[in-house]
C-alpha positions in Angstrom: 0.0 0.0 0.0 2.9 2.4 0.9 4.5 1.7 -2.5 1.2 2.1 -4.3 0.6 5.4 -2.5 4.1 6.6 -3.2 3.6 5.8 -6.9 0.1 7.1 -7.3 -0.4 10.1 -9.7 -3.1 12.2 -11.1 -2.2 12.0 -14.8 1.3 10.7 -15.5 1.9 7.2 -14.1 5.4 5.6 -14.2 4.0 2.2 -15.3 0.8 0.8 -16.6 0.6 -1.4 -13.4 1.0 1.6 -11.1 -2.1 2.7 -9.2 -3.5 5.9 -10.7 -6.1 8.3 -9.3 -8.4 11.1 -10.3 -9.7 13.6 -7.8 -12.6 16.0 -8.3 -16.2 17.1 -7.5 -19.5 16.4 -9.0 -23.1 17.6 -8.4 -24.7 15.7 -5.6 -27.8 14.8 -7.7 -25.5 13.2 -10.3 -23.5 11.1 -7.9 -25.5 7.8 -8.3 -25.6 8.0 -12.1 -21.9 8.9 -12.2 -21.1 5.9 -10.0 -23.2 3.4 -12.1 -21.7 4.6 -15.4 -18.2 4.4 -14.1 -18.8 0.9 -12.8 -20.2 -0.3 -16.1 -17.6 1.3 -18.3 -14.7 0.0 -16.2 -16.4 -3.3 -15.6 -15.8 -3.0 -11.9 -12.0 -2.3 -12.2 -12.1 1.0 -10.4 -12.4 1.9 -6.7 -14.5 5.1 -6.1 -14.9 7.0 -2.8 -17.3 9.9 -2.3 -17.6 12.4 0.6 -20.6 11.8 2.8 -21.8 15.4 3.3 -22.4 17.6 0.3 -21.2 21.2 0.3 -22.8 24.2 -1.4 -20.6 25.7 -4.1 -21.3 28.9 -5.9 -20.6 28.7 -9.6 -21.4 30.4 -12.9 -23.6 28.3 -15.2 -23.6 28.2 -19.0 -26.0 31.1 -19.3 -23.7 33.3 -17.2 -25.9 33.3 -14.0 -24.5 32.6 -10.6 -26.2 29.7 -8.8 -25.6 27.6 -5.7 -25.0 23.9 -6.4 -24.5 21.1 -3.9 -21.5 19.1 -4.7 -19.6 16.0 -3.3 -15.9 15.2 -3.6 -14.7 11.9 -5.2 -11.6 9.9 -5.5 -11.3 7.2 -8.3 -8.5 4.6 -8.1 -7.6 2.5 -11.1 -4.6 1.2 -13.1 -3.8 1.4 -16.8 -3.9 4.2 -19.4 -7.0 2.8 -21.1 -9.1 3.2 -17.9 -7.6 6.7 -17.4 -8.9 7.8 -20.8 -12.4 6.2 -20.1 -12.7 7.8 -16.7 -11.6 11.1 -18.0 -14.2 11.1 -20.7 -16.9 10.1 -18.2 -15.9 12.9 -15.9 -16.1 15.4 -18.8 -19.5 14.1 -20.0 -21.0 14.3 -16.4 -19.7 17.8 -15.8 -17.4 16.7 -13.1 -14.6 19.1 -12.1 -11.1 17.4 -11.9 -8.3 18.7 -9.7 -4.6 18.4 -10.7 -3.0 16.6 -7.7 0.8 16.1 -7.6 2.1 12.5 -8.1 4.2 12.1 -5.1 3.3 12.1 -1.4 5.8 14.8 -0.6 4.5 17.1 -3.3 0.9 16.6 -2.0 2.0 17.4 1.6 3.8 20.5 0.4 0.7 21.6 -1.5 -1.5 20.9 1.5 0.8 23.1 3.7 0.7 25.9 1.1 -3.1 25.7 0.9 -3.4 25.9 4.7 -1.1 28.9 4.8 -3.2 30.6 2.1 -6.4 29.7 4.0 -5.1 31.2 7.2 -4.1 34.4 5.4 -7.5 34.6 3.7 -9.2 34.1 7.1 -7.1 36.9 8.6 -7.9 39.3 5.8 -11.6 38.4 6.0 -11.7 39.0 9.8 -9.9 42.3 9.4 -12.5 43.4 6.7 -15.3 42.4 8.9 -13.9 44.4 11.8 -13.5 47.4 9.5 -17.1 46.9 8.2 -18.5 46.8 11.7 -16.6 49.9 12.7 -17.8 51.8 9.6 -21.4 50.5 9.3 -22.1 49.9 13.0 -23.3 53.4 13.9 -25.2 53.5 10.6 -27.1 50.3 11.4 -28.6 51.8 14.5 -30.2 54.5 12.3 -31.2 52.2 9.5 -34.9 52.3 10.4 -34.9 56.1 10.5 -33.2 56.2 7.1 -35.7 53.7 5.6 -38.6 55.9 6.9 -36.9 59.0 5.5 -36.4 57.3 2.1 -40.0 56.1 1.9 -41.3 59.6 2.8 -39.1 61.3 0.2 -40.1 58.8 -2.4 -43.8 59.3 -1.7 -43.3 63.1 -1.8 -41.5 63.0 -5.1 -44.1 60.5 -6.6 -46.8 63.0 -5.6 -44.8 66.0 -7.0 -44.5 64.2 -10.3 -48.2 64.5 -10.7 -48.0 68.3 -10.5 -47.9 70.6 -13.5 -45.2 73.2 -14.2 -45.9 76.4 -16.0 -44.1 79.7 -16.8 -40.7 78.3 -17.8 -40.8 75.6 -15.1 -40.6 78.1 -12.3 -44.2 77.7 -11.1 -45.8 74.5 -10.0 -49.6 74.0 -10.2 -51.2 71.3 -8.1 -54.9 70.3 -8.1 -55.9 68.1 -5.2 -58.8 67.2 -3.0 -58.7 68.7 0.5 -61.2 68.7 3.4 -62.6 72.2 3.9 -61.8 72.2 7.6 -58.1 71.5 6.8 -57.7 74.6 4.6 -56.4 76.9 7.4 -53.9 74.2 8.5 -52.6 73.8 4.9 -52.3 77.6 4.4 -50.3 77.8 7.6 -48.0 74.9 6.5 -47.4 76.6 3.1 -46.4 79.8 4.9 -44.0 78.0 7.1 -42.5 76.2 4.1 -42.0 79.4 2.2 -40.4 81.1 5.2 -38.1 78.2 5.8 -37.1 78.0 2.1 -36.7 81.7 1.8 -39.0 81.9 -1.3 -39.6 85.3 -2.7 -43.0 84.4 -4.1 -45.6 83.1 -1.6 -47.6 80.0 -2.3 -51.2 80.6 -3.1 -54.1 78.2 -2.1 -57.2 78.8 -4.2 -60.4 76.8 -3.8 -61.7 75.6 -7.2 -65.2 74.6 -8.2 -65.1 70.8 -8.6 -65.8 69.5 -12.1 -66.2 65.9 -10.9 -67.7 64.3 -7.9 -65.4 64.7 -4.9 -64.2 61.6 -2.9 -65.8 60.8 0.4 -64.0 61.3 3.7 -65.5 59.6 6.7 -63.9 60.3 10.1 -64.3 57.5 12.6 -63.1 56.7 16.2 -62.4 53.5 18.0 -66.2 52.9 18.5 -67.4 53.6 15.0 -64.5 52.3 13.0 -65.6 48.7 12.9 -69.2 49.6 12.3 -68.2 51.9 9.4 -66.2 49.0 8.0 -69.3 46.8 7.9 -71.0 49.5 5.9 -68.1 50.2 3.6 -67.9 46.5 2.7 -71.2 47.1 0.9 -70.0 50.3 -0.7 -68.6 53.8 0.1 -71.2 56.5 0.4 -71.4 59.1 -2.3 -70.1 62.6 -1.6 -72.5 64.3 0.9 -74.9 61.3 0.7 -76.4 60.2 4.0 -74.0 57.7 5.6 -75.9 54.7 7.0 -72.8 53.7 9.0 -73.7 56.3 11.6 -76.8 54.3 12.6 -75.0 50.9 12.8 -73.9 51.2 16.4 -77.6 51.2 17.4 -79.4 49.4 14.6 -76.9 46.6 14.0 -76.4 45.9 17.7 -80.1 46.0 18.5 -81.1 43.6 15.8 -78.4 41.3 16.9 -79.7 41.5 20.4 -83.2 40.6 19.1 -81.8 37.4 17.5 -79.3 36.6 20.3 -81.3 37.8 23.3 -80.2 36.0 26.5 -78.9 37.5 29.7 -76.4 34.7 30.3 -74.9 34.5 26.8 -74.9 38.3 26.5 -72.9 38.5 29.8 -70.3 36.0 28.6 -69.9 38.1 25.4 -69.6 41.2 27.5 -66.8 39.7 29.5 -65.0 38.7 26.3 -65.4 42.3 24.8 -64.2 43.9 28.0 -61.1 41.6 28.0 -60.2 42.6 24.4 -60.7 46.3 25.4 -58.4 45.8 28.4 -55.5 44.6 26.3 -56.1 47.3 23.6 -52.9 49.2 24.3 -50.8 46.1 24.3 -52.2 44.6 21.1 -52.9 47.6 19.0 -50.6 47.8 16.0 -49.3 44.3 16.4 -49.9 41.4 14.1 -52.3 39.0 15.7 -53.6 35.5 15.0 -56.0 35.3 12.1 -58.8 34.2 14.5 -58.1 36.8 17.2 -57.5 39.7 14.8 -61.1 40.1 13.6 -62.5 39.8 17.2 -60.0 42.4 18.4 -60.8 44.8 15.5 -64.5 44.5 16.3 -64.2 44.6 20.1 -66.5 47.6 20.5 -69.0 45.9 18.1 -69.0 42.9 20.5 -69.4 45.3 23.4 -72.6 46.9 22.1 -74.0 43.6 20.8 -73.5 42.1 24.2 -75.3 45.0 26.0 -78.3 44.8 23.6 -78.3 41.0 24.0 -78.6 41.4 27.8 -81.4 43.9 27.4 -83.3 41.8 24.9 -82.7 38.7 27.1 -84.3 40.7 30.0 -87.3 41.4 27.8 -87.5 37.7 26.8 -86.8 36.7 30.5 -84.2 34.2 29.4 -80.9 33.3 31.0 -79.2 30.2 29.6 -82.7 29.0 28.7 -84.2 29.6 32.2 -86.7 32.3 33.2 -84.7 34.5 35.6 -86.7 37.6 36.5 -88.8 36.8 39.7 -91.9 39.0 39.3 -95.1 37.6 37.8 -98.5 38.9 36.7 -100.1 35.7 38.0 -100.4 33.9 41.3 -100.4 30.1 40.8 -103.1 28.0 42.4 -102.0 24.3 42.3 -104.4 21.6 43.7 -103.1 19.4 46.4 -104.1 16.2 44.6 -102.0 17.2 41.6 -103.0 18.2 38.1 -102.7 21.5 36.2 -102.2 24.7 38.1 -104.5 27.7 37.8 -103.3 31.3 37.5 -104.9 34.3 39.0 -103.9 37.8 37.7 -102.4 40.1 40.3 -100.4 42.9 38.7 -98.4 43.4 35.5 -94.7 42.5 35.7 -92.2 45.3 36.2 -90.2 44.4 33.1 -90.0 41.7 30.5 -92.1 38.6 29.7 -93.9 37.1 32.7 -91.9 34.0 34.0 -95.1 32.1 34.3 -95.0 31.5 30.6 -91.9 29.3 31.1 -94.1 26.6 32.7 -97.3 27.2 30.7 -98.6 24.5 28.3 -98.8 27.0 25.4 -95.3 28.4 26.1 -94.1 27.8 22.5 -97.3 29.2 21.0 -96.9 32.4 23.0 -93.2 32.9 22.2 -93.9 32.2 18.5 -96.6 34.7 18.3 -94.9 37.4 20.3 -91.5 37.2 18.5 -93.0 37.0 15.1 -95.1 40.1 15.6 -92.2 42.0 17.1 -90.1 41.1 14.1 -92.7 42.5 11.7 -93.0 45.7 13.6 -89.2 46.2 13.8 -88.9 45.4 10.1 -91.5 47.8 8.9 -90.1 50.5 11.3 -86.6 50.1 9.8 -87.8 50.2 6.3 -89.7 53.4 7.0 -86.5 54.8 8.5 -84.8 53.9 5.3 -87.4 55.9 3.4 -86.9 58.8 5.8 -83.2 58.7 5.0 -84.1 58.9 1.3 -86.3 61.9 2.1 -83.3 63.6 3.7 -81.2 62.9 0.6 -83.8 64.3 -1.7 -84.2 67.5 0.4 -80.5 68.1 0.7 -79.8 67.6 -3.0 -83.1 69.3 -4.0 -84.3 66.3 -6.0 -88.0 67.3 -6.0 -89.1 64.8 -8.6 -87.6 61.9 -6.7 -89.2 63.2 -3.5 -92.7 63.8 -4.9 -93.0 60.9 -7.4 -90.8 58.2 -5.8 -90.3 58.7 -2.1 -93.8 59.8 -1.1 -95.6 57.1 -3.1 -93.2 54.6 -1.5 -94.3 55.8 1.9 -98.0 55.5 0.9 -97.6 51.9 -0.5 -95.6 50.6 2.4 -97.7 52.1 5.2 -101.1 51.3 3.5 -100.4 47.6 3.7 -97.7 46.8 6.2 -98.0 49.9 8.3 -101.6 49.0 8.7 -100.6 45.4 9.7 -98.4 46.9 12.5 -101.4 49.0 13.7 -103.5 45.8 13.8 -100.9 44.0 15.8 -100.7 46.8 18.4 -104.5 47.0 18.5 -104.9 43.3 19.0 -102.4 43.4 21.9 -104.2 46.3 23.6 -107.6 44.6 23.4 -108.9 42.3 26.1 -110.5 39.6 24.0 -111.1 37.4 27.0 -113.0 40.1 28.7 -115.1 40.8 25.6 -115.8 37.1 25.3 -114.6 37.1 21.7 -111.9 35.0 19.9 -108.9 36.9 18.8 -108.9 37.3 15.0 -106.1 35.9 13.0 -104.1 38.8 11.5 -102.7 36.7 8.7 -106.2 35.9 7.5 -107.2 39.5 7.8 -104.2 40.7 5.7 -104.8 38.1 3.0 -108.5 38.8 2.9 -107.8 42.5 2.6 -105.6 41.9 -0.6 -107.2 38.9 -2.2 -110.9 39.4 -1.4 -111.1 43.1 -2.2 -114.6 44.6 -1.6 -116.0 41.4 -0.1 -117.6 41.4 3.4 -115.2 40.5 6.3 -116.2 37.3 8.1 -117.4 38.0 11.7 -114.5 36.1 13.2 -111.9 38.4 11.5 -113.6 41.7 12.5 -111.4 43.8 14.9 -113.3 47.1 14.9 -116.2 48.9 13.4 -115.7 50.2 9.8 -112.9 47.8 9.2 -114.1 46.9 5.7 -114.3 50.5 4.6 -110.8 51.4 5.9 -109.2 48.4 4.3 -110.9 49.1 1.0 -109.5 52.7 1.0 -106.1 51.5 2.0 -105.9 49.0 -0.9 -107.1 51.6 -3.4 -104.5 54.1 -2.1 -101.7 51.5 -2.3 -102.7 50.5 -5.9 -102.8 54.2 -7.0 -99.3 54.7 -5.5 -97.8 52.3 -8.1 -98.6 54.3 -11.2 -97.5 57.4 -9.2 -94.1 55.8 -8.9 -94.0 54.6 -12.5 -95.2 57.4 -14.9 -94.8 61.0 -13.6 -91.0 61.1 -13.3 -90.2 59.8 -16.8 -92.9 62.1 -18.3 -91.6 65.2 -16.5 -88.0 64.4 -17.6 -89.2 64.0 -21.2 -91.0 67.4 -21.0 -87.8 69.0 -19.8 -85.8 67.6 -22.7 -88.0 68.4 -25.7 -85.0 68.7 -27.9 -83.8 65.3 -26.9 -80.8 66.4 -24.9 -80.1 66.5 -21.2 -78.4 69.7 -20.0 -75.3 69.3 -18.0 -72.5 71.5 -16.7 -69.4 72.0 -18.8 -66.2 70.6 -17.3 -64.1 73.7 -18.2 -64.2 77.1 -19.8 -63.2 75.9 -23.2 -66.2 73.6 -23.4 -68.5 76.5 -22.4 -67.1 78.7 -25.1 -66.8 76.2 -27.9 -69.9 74.2 -27.1 -70.1 70.5 -27.5 -71.2 67.9 -30.0 -74.8 67.0 -31.0 -75.1 70.1 -33.2 -74.5 72.7 -30.5 -76.7 71.1 -27.8 -75.0 71.3 -24.4 -75.4 68.0 -22.8 -75.8 64.2 -23.2 -78.5 62.6 -25.2 -81.8 61.9 -23.3 -83.4 58.5 -24.0 -87.0 58.3 -22.8 -87.2 54.5 -23.3 -84.2 53.9 -21.2 -85.5 56.2 -18.5 -88.9 54.5 -18.6 -87.3 51.0 -18.3 -85.2 52.2 -15.4 -88.2 53.6 -13.6 -90.2 50.4 -14.3 -87.5 48.3 -12.8 -87.3 50.5 -9.7 -91.1 50.4 -9.2 -91.3 46.6 -9.6 -88.4 46.1 -7.3 -89.9 48.3 -4.6 -93.4 46.7 -4.8 -92.1 43.2 -4.7 -89.4 44.1 -2.2 -91.9 45.6 0.2 -93.4 42.1 0.5 -90.1 40.1 0.4 -88.3 42.5 2.7 -91.0 42.3 5.3 -90.9 38.6 5.1 -87.1 38.7 5.4 -87.3 40.4 8.8 -89.0 37.2 10.1 -85.4 35.9 10.4 -85.4 37.8 13.6 -88.2 35.6 14.9 -86.7 32.4 13.6 -83.2 32.9 15.0 -84.5 34.1 18.3 -86.7 31.0 18.7 -83.8 28.8 17.6 -81.5 30.4 20.1 -84.0 30.0 23.0 -84.8 26.4 21.9 -81.2 25.3 21.8 -80.5 27.0 25.2 -83.4 25.2 26.7 -82.5 21.8 25.2 -78.9 22.0 26.4 -80.0 22.9 29.9 -82.8 20.3 30.3 -81.1 17.4 28.5 -77.7 17.9 30.0 -77.5 19.9 33.2 -81.1 19.3 34.5 -80.8 15.5 34.1 -77.5 15.5 35.9 -78.9 17.6 38.8 -81.9 15.3 39.2 -79.8 12.1 39.4 -80.2 10.0 42.6 -77.0 8.1 43.3 -74.0 8.1 45.5 -72.7 11.6 46.4 -69.3 11.0 44.9 -70.7 9.6 41.7 -73.2 12.5 41.6 -70.3 15.0 42.0 -68.4 13.4 39.1 -71.6 13.3 37.0 -72.2 17.0 37.7 -68.6 17.8 36.7 -68.8 15.9 33.5 -72.3 17.3 32.7 -71.2 20.8 33.3 -68.2 20.3 31.1 -70.4 19.0 28.3 -73.0 21.8 28.8 -70.3 24.5 28.8 -68.6 23.2 25.7 -71.9 22.9 23.8 -72.9 26.4 24.9 -69.6 27.9 23.9 -69.2 26.0 20.6 -72.8 26.1 19.3 -74.4 29.2 20.9 -71.5 31.5 21.6 -69.6 30.9 18.3 -71.9 29.4 15.6 -75.0 31.3 16.7 -73.1 34.5 17.0 -71.7 34.2 13.5 -75.1 33.3 12.1 -76.8 36.2 13.8 -74.1 38.6 12.5 -74.5 37.4 8.9 -78.3 37.7 9.1 -77.9 41.2 10.6 -75.6 42.3 7.8 -78.1 41.0 5.3 -81.0 43.0 6.9 -79.0 46.2 6.7 -77.5 45.8 3.3 -80.6 44.5 1.5 -83.7 45.4 3.4 -82.6 48.8 4.9 -80.0 50.4 2.6 -81.6 49.6 -0.7 -84.3 52.2 0.1 -81.9 55.1 -0.2 -78.2 54.1 -0.4 -76.2 54.3 -3.5 -72.8 53.1 -2.2 -70.9 54.0 -5.3 -68.7 56.7 -3.9 -64.9 56.9 -4.0 -62.8 56.8 -0.8 -60.7 59.9 0.0 -57.1 58.6 0.2 -54.7 61.4 1.2 -50.9 61.3 1.3 -50.3 59.4 4.5 -46.8 58.6 5.6 -48.0 56.4 8.4 -50.0 54.3 6.0 -47.1 54.1 3.5 -44.8 52.9 6.3 -47.3 50.3 7.5 -47.8 49.0 4.0 -44.0 48.7 3.6 -43.5 46.9 6.9 -46.4 44.5 6.0 -44.9 43.8 2.6 -41.5 43.2 4.2 -43.0 40.7 6.7 -44.9 38.9 3.9 -41.7 38.7 1.9 -39.7 37.2 4.8 -42.5 34.7 5.4 -42.5 33.7 1.8 -38.7 33.2 1.9 -39.0 31.0 5.0 -41.7 28.9 3.4 -39.5 28.6 0.2 -36.5 27.6 2.3 
């Protein structure tokens, strides 16, 4: 072996029988193929050794690009010049890199010593460069964040200034921008400070122009209204100066949620959760949170108001985890000693909420069904009327008299003649003592259907609520029917009369247009199409008439979700906790059963009622606002006012950097 080692060489052997060697590196992914080809070509007459751990080597590929390649080192031992030629060709075809190793052992040891010396010198130079780099760039690295913010600010400023126009030999800059009117004094003061600081001879002038296009919409919010406004903006941004329905969301959205989720116990649990999120507001604000926690933290004040209204509505329903909680009652129970149904004697009306005696009544479900269904209809019609009132405010503000007289007022008439009358009948039926009169309470559904489908026919005696009911209902149906053509025809006909020449007048966008006129043979405006206007008005009329029925029925989801919530609460309590509490067994086993039963009841309450029911009620609540309420007046096609905001630019940059780092980690 010593003799073979002494006589081994990289390329020039002393004899054909001498042991020859080839040293080199090859890509790790080609190692197995290289080894198989080598074995087959040499017919097993070579000895090959490879390094166990691959090393990353940076090389330039054939296209001139630098890339990192994992390579392994190899040593091939053989004898004979024929095998040397074959192995050399194989290495060349497999892109293996060969090293020129001296023949003798002494030469190799001398080369190794030189390489170690060069490596030590390179290490010393590298460490010296790193110390110099740290000394020069160390102070700069502490201010890197400030420099990044400065660069982003200057970049955004220059990007904005590139949008400006230069006039008068590039010495004057003209900028047209949207600006909130209450910020004009602050901008003027800032311009004066800038001119004084720059030593400008000519002062900057701020002149308010008449807008030739619709301005963007700026909505200022606070911590309480931000999330509610976000719910509204998800539907659409308000038009400029249009009534913003987001200002009503803190009350209307929270209250309708409370109607569907009304329960004192569940509302209290939600209240504790909202207060907990508000308590950590300063610590969590501005930080990146979990994708499940982040929406809840953003809507912490939404949860707060929803929980308060849930507690209130739960008090009205007299429900706490499915149990009647409030102690007062309108009735005194009289239960016979021999058993059987108990009698109830009226005493005094309860101070607040539903009488707890209904929780043990045989017709409990029928009472809750009737009460919540009628409440849902009253709330739905009230909110739709409020939507029409918002449309009235828009019409008065923008002076759209045709929309007010021939759309808005007929809509009031149609809605109130039918469904407003239904709400009056509900209240009248509640206020009448039918038992004292000895009469059966009329069915209001039959009354409404008979009013519409049996027009002019006598009302059956069992459906009569008051004297003159037939006459009143006949008049209301006639008025509702007449309101439909009032919505359909007058507005298109008036617009046609205003545009006898076939063109719709409109303001010119600039002075040149006013002086030179426009197309269409000198007519100033866009072409008016009566058929298109008539089709648009027909669609609006049909949509409102059919929507008045469907939207009212849609509010019955308040009734359905409230009954479902109360039913699930009662089932969880009676089938889990109540059965465990009534068990008769050994005290230890009873305690274990109570612990297990409470765990099951708590998990089902949290998972089904506090999570799934909450999400369901929120989605239904959004639907009622977007479709049933806002379609009465809300356009939602405005443009958001987006000013130059350095904080927003920096936040977007930081978020993009974090996403890029996350993507790199995933790729690695």
